[in-house]
Backbone as CSV, one residue per row, in Angstrom:
resi,resn,N_x,N_y,N_z,CA_x,CA_y,CA_z,C_x,C_y,C_z
1,MET,60.381,-139.077,-16.001,61.439,-139.516,-15.105,61.777,-140.989,-15.347
2,ILE,60.741,-141.787,-15.455,60.939,-143.225,-15.634,61.685,-143.517,-16.940
3,LEU,61.424,-142.720,-17.966,62.043,-142.975,-19.260,63.550,-142.783,-19.221
4,LEU,64.024,-141.860,-18.424,65.467,-141.639,-18.312,66.166,-142.879,-17.752
5,ASP,65.576,-143.519,-16.755,66.155,-144.747,-16.201,66.265,-145.841,-17.261
6,PHE,65.185,-146.050,-18.007,65.195,-147.091,-19.039,66.154,-146.741,-20.175
7,PHE,66.215,-145.470,-20.537,67.139,-145.014,-21.574,68.584,-145.307,-21.155
8,LEU,68.932,-144.901,-19.950,70.301,-145.123,-19.471,70.620,-146.606,-19.306
9,ALA,69.646,-147.394,-18.834,69.865,-148.840,-18.690,70.103,-149.481,-20.052
10,GLY,69.311,-149.118,-21.062,69.504,-149.658,-22.403,70.851,-149.272,-22.973
11,LEU,71.234,-148.032,-22.759,72.523,-147.543,-23.237,73.680,-148.263,-22.553
12,LEU,73.647,-148.311,-21.236,74.746,-148.932,-20.487,74.845,-150.435,-20.734
13,LEU,73.728,-151.130,-20.679,73.774,-152.567,-20.915,74.135,-152.899,-22.361
14,GLY,73.642,-152.095,-23.281,74.017,-152.292,-24.677,75.519,-152.165,-24.873
15,LEU,76.113,-151.175,-24.231,77.566,-150.988,-24.327,78.316,-152.098,-23.595
16,LEU,77.819,-152.498,-22.434,78.471,-153.568,-21.672,78.459,-154.903,-22.418
17,PHE,77.444,-155.117,-23.229,77.343,-156.361,-23.995,77.927,-156.216,-25.403
18,GLY,78.901,-155.353,-25.522,79.637,-155.236,-26.777,79.098,-154.235,-27.765
19,GLY,78.147,-153.423,-27.362,77.585,-152.437,-28.270,78.517,-151.270,-28.521
20,LYS,78.226,-150.540,-29.589,78.996,-149.349,-29.950,78.032,-148.222,-30.277
21,LEU,78.341,-147.029,-29.780,77.485,-145.872,-30.043,77.376,-145.570,-31.537
22,THR,78.426,-145.839,-32.280,78.406,-145.547,-33.724,77.328,-146.346,-34.452
23,ARG,76.937,-147.483,-33.903,75.902,-148.308,-34.546,74.538,-147.614,-34.545
24,LEU,74.323,-146.740,-33.570,73.037,-146.034,-33.523,72.866,-145.102,-34.713
25,SER,73.971,-144.642,-35.281,73.877,-143.722,-36.422,73.304,-144.403,-37.666
26,ARG,73.300,-145.718,-37.707,72.764,-146.454,-38.858,71.304,-146.832,-38.692
27,VAL,70.729,-146.511,-37.549,69.324,-146.839,-37.321,68.470,-145.760,-37.995
28,PRO,67.565,-146.148,-38.876,66.738,-145.156,-39.570,65.719,-144.525,-38.617
29,LEU,65.911,-143.245,-38.347,65.044,-142.539,-37.402,64.451,-141.261,-38.013
30,PRO,63.877,-141.329,-39.210,63.342,-140.091,-39.800,62.153,-139.522,-39.019
31,PHE,61.538,-140.336,-38.206,60.368,-139.940,-37.421,60.754,-139.306,-36.084
32,PHE,62.014,-139.399,-35.737,62.436,-139.037,-34.385,62.100,-137.591,-34.026
33,TRP,62.145,-136.678,-34.998,61.857,-135.277,-34.715,60.408,-135.093,-34.231
34,VAL,59.494,-135.950,-34.683,58.092,-135.844,-34.255,57.985,-136.211,-32.769
35,VAL,58.685,-137.262,-32.362,58.694,-137.676,-30.958,59.315,-136.586,-30.088
36,VAL,60.440,-136.035,-30.533,61.113,-134.967,-29.786,60.203,-133.746,-29.680
37,ALA,59.524,-133.411,-30.766,58.594,-132.276,-30.737,57.474,-132.527,-29.727
38,GLY,56.960,-133.760,-29.693,55.901,-134.091,-28.738,56.361,-133.939,-27.297
39,PHE,57.541,-134.479,-26.994,58.069,-134.316,-25.640,58.397,-132.852,-25.358
40,GLY,58.824,-132.124,-26.393,59.097,-130.691,-26.223,57.853,-129.907,-25.844
41,VAL,56.747,-130.202,-26.513,55.471,-129.552,-26.192,55.076,-129.872,-24.756
42,ARG,55.204,-131.143,-24.370,54.845,-131.541,-23.002,55.750,-130.859,-21.988
43,PHE,57.038,-130.778,-22.281,57.993,-130.138,-21.371,57.688,-128.651,-21.242
44,ALA,57.351,-128.002,-22.361,57.029,-126.570,-22.342,55.794,-126.291,-21.487
45,ALA,54.871,-127.245,-21.456,53.638,-127.066,-20.678,53.839,-127.344,-19.195
46,PHE,54.910,-128.079,-18.864,55.135,-128.487,-17.479,55.314,-127.273,-16.579
47,GLY,54.541,-127.227,-15.517,54.646,-126.159,-14.538,53.843,-124.918,-14.865
48,LEU,53.292,-124.819,-16.071,52.450,-123.675,-16.405,51.138,-123.768,-15.644
49,ARG,50.594,-122.666,-15.297,49.307,-122.622,-14.605,48.268,-121.952,-15.503
50,ALA,48.097,-122.475,-16.692,47.186,-121.874,-17.659,46.110,-122.879,-18.054
51,ASN,44.999,-122.341,-18.543,43.873,-123.185,-18.944,44.192,-124.071,-20.144
52,PHE,45.185,-123.684,-20.947,45.504,-124.439,-22.153,46.501,-125.577,-21.914
53,VAL,46.960,-125.778,-20.681,47.918,-126.856,-20.387,47.369,-128.230,-20.785
54,PRO,46.125,-128.572,-20.455,45.616,-129.884,-20.885,45.631,-130.062,-22.403
55,LEU,45.365,-128.990,-23.138,45.413,-129.060,-24.600,46.844,-129.326,-25.075
56,LEU,47.815,-128.648,-24.469,49.218,-128.876,-24.817,49.642,-130.306,-24.478
57,GLN,49.215,-130.788,-23.328,49.548,-132.152,-22.916,49.005,-133.165,-23.929
58,THR,47.764,-132.994,-24.308,47.133,-133.907,-25.254,47.824,-133.842,-26.612
59,PHE,48.108,-132.632,-27.077,48.780,-132.458,-28.362,50.181,-133.076,-28.325
60,GLY,50.914,-132.845,-27.245,52.256,-133.413,-27.111,52.233,-134.929,-27.110
61,MET,51.278,-135.509,-26.381,51.177,-136.976,-26.348,50.755,-137.533,-27.704
62,ALA,49.907,-136.802,-28.421,49.508,-137.237,-29.762,50.721,-137.246,-30.690
63,LEU,51.563,-136.224,-30.603,52.773,-136.183,-31.428,53.709,-137.344,-31.100
64,VAL,53.878,-137.628,-29.822,54.735,-138.752,-29.426,54.183,-140.047,-30.015
65,PHE,52.893,-140.245,-29.898,52.282,-141.470,-30.423,52.457,-141.569,-31.946
66,VAL,52.161,-140.492,-32.661,52.303,-140.510,-34.121,53.764,-140.764,-34.508
67,GLY,54.681,-140.117,-33.817,56.098,-140.319,-34.103,56.533,-141.758,-33.897
68,THR,56.026,-142.383,-32.844,56.398,-143.785,-32.601,55.767,-144.705,-33.649
69,LEU,54.581,-144.361,-34.106,53.947,-145.167,-35.161,54.757,-145.124,-36.454
70,LEU,55.359,-143.981,-36.729,56.154,-143.846,-37.949,57.393,-144.736,-37.927
71,GLY,57.830,-145.123,-36.724,58.990,-146.001,-36.610,58.659,-147.391,-36.121
72,ILE,57.428,-147.803,-36.271,56.938,-149.051,-35.678,57.685,-150.294,-36.175
73,ARG,58.340,-150.218,-37.315,59.026,-151.392,-37.872,60.356,-151.673,-37.169
74,LEU,60.842,-150.714,-36.409,62.100,-150.926,-35.690,61.888,-151.856,-34.501
75,PHE,62.910,-152.612,-34.203,62.866,-153.523,-33.055,62.575,-152.733,-31.780
76,GLY,61.585,-153.153,-31.011,61.234,-152.514,-29.749,60.213,-151.391,-29.871
77,MET,60.057,-150.847,-31.077,59.146,-149.713,-31.247,57.672,-150.063,-31.088
78,PRO,57.229,-151.295,-31.369,55.820,-151.578,-31.079,55.475,-151.360,-29.596
79,LEU,56.390,-151.705,-28.694,56.130,-151.459,-27.266,56.124,-149.972,-26.953
80,VAL,57.060,-149.232,-27.540,57.104,-147.779,-27.342,55.797,-147.168,-27.829
81,SER,55.357,-147.596,-28.997,54.135,-147.065,-29.588,52.899,-147.421,-28.748
82,LEU,52.845,-148.653,-28.261,51.715,-149.057,-27.417,51.681,-148.218,-26.134
83,GLY,52.831,-148.021,-25.511,52.891,-147.190,-24.305,52.454,-145.762,-24.582
84,ALA,52.917,-145.198,-25.704,52.527,-143.835,-26.073,51.019,-143.761,-26.325
85,PHE,50.482,-144.785,-26.983,49.044,-144.809,-27.255,48.232,-144.872,-25.958
86,LEU,48.628,-145.748,-25.031,47.876,-145.873,-23.776,47.905,-144.576,-22.981
87,ASN,49.063,-143.911,-22.931,49.138,-142.629,-22.229,48.281,-141.577,-22.922
88,PHE,48.334,-141.538,-24.249,47.507,-140.599,-25.001,46.023,-140.866,-24.756
89,LEU,45.639,-142.135,-24.790,44.236,-142.521,-24.609,43.696,-142.075,-23.254
90,VAL,44.430,-142.339,-22.188,43.940,-141.993,-20.856,43.910,-140.474,-20.657
91,VAL,44.877,-139.775,-21.219,44.882,-138.312,-21.110,43.728,-137.727,-21.917
92,LEU,43.518,-138.235,-23.108,42.407,-137.772,-23.938,41.067,-138.010,-23.241
93,ALA,40.909,-139.172,-22.618,39.658,-139.520,-21.929,39.412,-138.663,-20.690
94,ASN,40.461,-137.997,-20.200,40.329,-137.198,-18.977,40.609,-135.721,-19.221
95,GLY,40.228,-135.264,-20.392,40.297,-133.841,-20.688,41.693,-133.260,-20.700
96,GLY,42.676,-134.054,-21.082,44.037,-133.544,-21.183,44.864,-133.698,-19.926
97,ARG,44.352,-134.455,-18.982,45.079,-134.661,-17.723,45.249,-136.156,-17.447
98,MET,46.406,-136.494,-16.887,46.682,-137.877,-16.497,46.125,-138.112,-15.100
99,PRO,45.242,-139.095,-14.929,44.767,-139.410,-13.574,45.921,-139.999,-12.758
100,ALA,46.029,-139.539,-11.522,47.104,-140.006,-10.641,46.529,-140.347,-9.276
101,SER,47.043,-141.406,-8.693,46.559,-141.883,-7.404,47.321,-141.230,-6.252
102,ALA,46.612,-140.444,-5.460,47.221,-139.837,-4.273,47.522,-140.906,-3.227
103,GLU,46.698,-141.959,-3.191,46.913,-143.031,-2.219,48.229,-143.755,-2.469
104,VAL,48.516,-144.050,-3.733,49.781,-144.721,-4.064,50.946,-143.789,-3.747
105,ALA,50.795,-142.514,-4.066,51.847,-141.539,-3.759,52.127,-141.505,-2.256
106,GLU,51.087,-141.518,-1.458,51.270,-141.511,0.008,51.974,-142.773,0.488
107,ARG,51.583,-143.934,-0.052,52.236,-145.194,0.337,53.718,-145.197,0.002
108,LEU,54.100,-144.417,-1.002,55.505,-144.330,-1.397,56.258,-143.244,-0.624
109,GLY,55.565,-142.607,0.318,56.204,-141.555,1.103,56.196,-140.204,0.420
110,LEU,55.326,-140.032,-0.539,55.246,-138.781,-1.296,54.035,-137.967,-0.843
111,ALA,53.998,-137.667,0.454,52.840,-136.976,1.037,52.643,-135.580,0.437
112,THR,53.721,-134.883,0.162,53.602,-133.541,-0.417,52.976,-133.608,-1.806
113,ILE,53.448,-134.545,-2.604,52.886,-134.703,-3.951,51.418,-135.100,-3.871
114,ALA,51.076,-136.000,-2.954,49.677,-136.397,-2.773,48.825,-135.189,-2.390
115,GLY,49.352,-134.359,-1.511,48.625,-133.144,-1.105,48.424,-132.189,-2.267
116,HIS,49.458,-132.020,-3.080,49.334,-131.147,-4.256,48.336,-131.710,-5.268
117,LEU,48.317,-133.030,-5.409,47.328,-133.649,-6.293,45.917,-133.354,-5.807
118,ARG,45.717,-133.548,-4.519,44.378,-133.303,-3.941,43.967,-131.841,-4.055
119,ALA,44.941,-130.946,-3.983,44.651,-129.508,-4.069,44.552,-129.024,-5.521
120,GLY,44.825,-129.912,-6.487,44.740,-129.535,-7.885,45.864,-128.619,-8.349
121,ARG,47.026,-128.724,-7.746,48.148,-127.837,-8.078,48.953,-128.287,-9.294
122,TYR,48.653,-129.464,-9.835,49.353,-129.954,-11.027,48.375,-129.930,-12.200
123,PRO,48.467,-128.927,-13.076,47.484,-128.838,-14.164,47.553,-129.980,-15.175
124,GLU,48.667,-130.719,-15.206,48.766,-131.837,-16.148,48.230,-133.141,-15.560
125,TYR,47.827,-133.107,-14.289,47.288,-134.290,-13.607,45.913,-133.990,-13.031
126,VAL,45.155,-135.053,-12.850,43.866,-134.955,-12.176,43.849,-136.034,-11.090
127,LEU,43.309,-135.684,-9.942,43.211,-136.645,-8.846,42.303,-137.793,-9.270
128,MET,42.818,-138.989,-9.176,42.069,-140.173,-9.581,40.892,-140.386,-8.636
129,GLY,39.748,-140.673,-9.208,38.555,-140.919,-8.416,37.462,-141.498,-9.291
130,PRO,36.248,-141.573,-8.763,35.144,-142.180,-9.517,34.784,-141.413,-10.793
131,SER,35.117,-140.130,-10.853,34.762,-139.345,-12.039,35.836,-139.393,-13.129
132,THR,37.012,-139.936,-12.823,38.044,-140.041,-13.857,37.848,-141.340,-14.635
133,ARG,38.300,-141.311,-15.867,38.090,-142.451,-16.769,39.385,-143.237,-16.967
134,LEU,39.227,-144.519,-17.220,40.351,-145.412,-17.521,41.442,-145.354,-16.447
135,ASN,41.006,-145.374,-15.200,41.953,-145.259,-14.083,43.054,-146.320,-14.121
136,PHE,42.754,-147.493,-14.638,43.768,-148.547,-14.691,44.928,-148.172,-15.612
137,LEU,44.746,-147.156,-16.466,45.816,-146.675,-17.337,46.517,-145.439,-16.764
138,GLY,46.042,-144.968,-15.622,46.625,-143.771,-15.010,47.878,-144.084,-14.213
139,ASP,48.352,-143.082,-13.504,49.546,-143.236,-12.667,49.156,-143.926,-11.367
140,ILE,49.317,-145.277,-11.375,48.921,-146.086,-10.225,49.997,-147.086,-9.810
141,ILE,51.103,-147.151,-10.570,52.121,-148.173,-10.329,53.358,-147.545,-9.694
142,PRO,53.793,-148.064,-8.559,55.008,-147.521,-7.932,56.235,-147.752,-8.818
143,TYR,57.139,-146.795,-8.766,58.384,-146.904,-9.502,59.486,-146.202,-8.702
144,PHE,60.624,-146.863,-8.568,61.768,-146.225,-7.916,62.804,-145.894,-8.976
145,SER,63.150,-144.624,-9.086,64.130,-144.169,-10.062,65.533,-144.263,-9.479
146,PHE,66.391,-144.986,-10.177,67.778,-145.079,-9.749,68.542,-143.806,-10.079
147,VAL,68.106,-143.088,-11.102,68.747,-141.831,-11.477,68.429,-140.745,-10.455
148,PHE,67.157,-140.610,-10.115,66.731,-139.551,-9.197,66.720,-139.996,-7.738
149,ARG,66.907,-141.297,-7.522,66.963,-141.881,-6.178,65.744,-141.540,-5.323
150,ARG,64.598,-141.693,-5.947,63.342,-141.493,-5.225,62.220,-142.220,-5.947
151,ALA,61.131,-142.345,-5.249,59.976,-143.048,-5.794,59.119,-142.108,-6.644
152,PHE,58.424,-142.700,-7.575,57.452,-142.008,-8.417,56.245,-142.915,-8.580
153,VAL,55.183,-142.350,-9.106,54.010,-143.128,-9.471,53.925,-143.060,-11.000
154,ALA,53.838,-144.208,-11.638,53.873,-144.277,-13.099,52.647,-145.028,-13.618
155,SER,52.484,-144.981,-14.926,51.387,-145.692,-15.582,51.935,-146.905,-16.330
156,ILE,51.044,-147.778,-16.739,51.448,-148.920,-17.552,52.021,-148.426,-18.880
157,GLY,51.479,-147.334,-19.382,52.020,-146.733,-20.608,53.462,-146.285,-20.415
158,ASP,53.761,-145.691,-19.255,55.140,-145.273,-18.966,56.077,-146.473,-18.952
159,TYR,55.636,-147.557,-18.318,56.471,-148.762,-18.267,56.697,-149.340,-19.662
160,LEU,55.647,-149.394,-20.487,55.799,-149.919,-21.845,56.724,-149.034,-22.676
161,LEU,56.567,-147.716,-22.550,57.483,-146.796,-23.222,58.920,-147.076,-22.797
162,GLY,59.121,-147.198,-21.492,60.462,-147.420,-20.955,61.078,-148.719,-21.424
163,VAL,60.330,-149.815,-21.339,60.848,-151.115,-21.770,61.143,-151.081,-23.272
164,GLY,60.265,-150.447,-24.031,60.498,-150.332,-25.469,61.756,-149.537,-25.786
165,ILE,61.957,-148.434,-25.109,63.170,-147.624,-25.308,64.407,-148.439,-24.945
166,PHE,64.328,-149.163,-23.841,65.434,-150.034,-23.450,65.758,-151.020,-24.572
167,LEU,64.735,-151.686,-25.094,64.937,-152.692,-26.141,65.524,-152.088,-27.416
168,VAL,65.031,-150.921,-27.811,65.552,-150.257,-29.005,67.043,-149.998,-28.838
169,LEU,67.411,-149.382,-27.730,68.822,-149.052,-27.512,69.683,-150.301,-27.392
170,PHE,69.261,-151.236,-26.566,70.050,-152.446,-26.348,70.267,-153.195,-27.658
171,HIS,69.201,-153.345,-28.419,69.263,-154.082,-29.685,70.174,-153.386,-30.693
172,TYR,69.941,-152.104,-30.947,70.660,-151.433,-32.019,72.094,-151.052,-31.650
173,LEU,72.382,-150.906,-30.386,73.777,-150.705,-29.988,74.590,-151.949,-30.311
174,ARG,73.989,-153.090,-30.150,74.690,-154.357,-30.371,74.667,-154.800,-31.826
175,LYS,73.582,-154.506,-32.531,73.402,-155.061,-33.869,73.657,-154.071,-35.001
176,GLY,73.590,-152.803,-34.739,73.778,-151.830,-35.812,72.455,-151.395,-36.393
177,GLY,72.434,-151.137,-37.697,71.260,-150.599,-38.370,70.095,-151.560,-38.427
178,GLU,69.076,-151.146,-39.126,67.841,-151.933,-39.203,68.084,-153.317,-39.774
179,ASP,69.108,-153.451,-40.608,69.384,-154.752,-41.207,70.154,-155.671,-40.261
180,GLY,70.551,-155.150,-39.103,71.241,-155.973,-38.108,72.708,-156.229,-38.413
181,THR,73.283,-155.485,-39.359,74.685,-155.696,-39.698,75.593,-155.241,-38.574
182,LYS,76.688,-155.939,-38.440,77.692,-155.574,-37.445,78.846,-154.899,-38.165
183,ASP,79.608,-154.092,-37.406,80.774,-153.474,-38.032,82.045,-154.191,-37.654
């Protein structure tokens, strides 16, 4: 959810500051299919109630991370890659599930989501507690989505991914291809 806000902000601000959509076509993105495949795997696993969901989540996040590494030379991609790595790391450390704070969700007025977390109804998440690992990398940071007009709980990895995506779009909409040429 958070990534859509950053994507749209990068797109809109890039265009407002003189960017052109045609400039994105000159950005070398041979790795992009790996990132899309990773998000596709994660999306396919969303809402499933099967034992293999954590494996799909981990595999999808690994693909996203590898895909971002393949494009690390692009402006903004080191942040995208770092965010993908941190999310992958925390999910891997917690058996394929992202630790999420029910307390933060409740403070944001998301009592239903907090209840579902506590009841274990989200197979891609685990209730954050003393038995979860790397909690500081889990979903503990409040976020308000302007697109969805509601609050969410996000991770530092999500924020880094989002800021990186914003920078990639903003930069390349304005500058053109990797060489920074203008049209």
